[in-house]
Phi, psi and omega in degrees: 000319185231131176227119181251125184227124179051038192272124171256135172228142182238149151252110189056235183266004179257124181279103187281319184240138189228078165090034186290125167244121179216144177237141172228118182272161181300129179069013173275160162248120172238132176256145175240117180247158180161161179299161173305125177089015179283343183110003187304294184299330175287340172291311184300314178297315180307309179302329182274350171099008183207099012279166181283146166299129173287316172220166181091180192226138172237116181246146174232111183061040178077355179262132178296115172239023178307322182253001180294140175299155180306311189295333176287317177300318177296313181303329181275010175107017190253130171228142176237134169261103194274168177294139179080014171070305170061035168288173179270100186294340184264345171266159178284178176307310183300313182294327179290331171289319177303322177294318183302326184266010184307324188271345190267159181294129182308326191292353182255000185306306188292326180287316176299322184286320171303321183293312177295332178285332169302311185286333189220079182294338174309311183301319184294326176294332186252015192312323189260002184272140181292132182311323182293341186257001178285158174284176178299326181286320170296331175285329173296322178290325174284330175294322176296311179302322180298316175299322179292333176294352177265002172063050185287160170260340178230116180259118172260127187242121190248108184043058185295343183260001187295123180081002189258155174298146185308321173301324178285322177304312181305320181287323180300312191289329167301307182298325174297312180297319185295316186289330181290314189279314192262332177260359178060027186285135167278132185235118161252110197256122178252120186202133184275348179270084199291331181289318178291322182296308188284336168303314189287323196276148172292306184225157177222163174231151173249133178245132176225124181048046178078008179233148170278138190245327183218157168207150178174182170301163172299318175292323181297308177304318173302323181271359181291125185300324178291322173293318177303314184290327189271322193237351185237033175051054188071010179103000182271000000 
């Protein structure tokens, strides 16, 4: 579904991505792990067209999207739940969901709204509450729900567990598994919580300083001594 080939991305004179190659097949969960500042979020943003890849190619279902504007990429079936959630804090839960559904066919709104409320019952309870007054976990649920309202074929998730309590993290990862299994959603997950991410993923990549250094199945990377030492607290 998604192919990133030889991508270099710059911020001014700083090279953030250095020849990145990533493949995400339809209906997979693929995770990208790495230290803070490794370039993980930059890769997701580059896929969405901001910033642009300086060199290299990004294709979606065989179509070159490297130079496509972001709104076209979204309409082609890509949605992102960004790092830091970035919900609209002065808007209600309902209004945030409507913003997520802007590019979708309006006839599916009620159906999609019911589906995200099934995934996140807490949001249904908070439907008329402003986003900025929600807890951190509820805001993360809203960020994912808003992305799902665009009816994506590929969901990009950037650090969905960041700053959340362990019980909420468990719930978020259960929802990711659910949408992959029941809705056949393809998921590309960027995550610092390597243990949870690799347990969930079919395949994974490790990024160091803007380059992919390791790849394999989730189980293979969990068992890899380098990964365990660097990202799993010595294997515990």
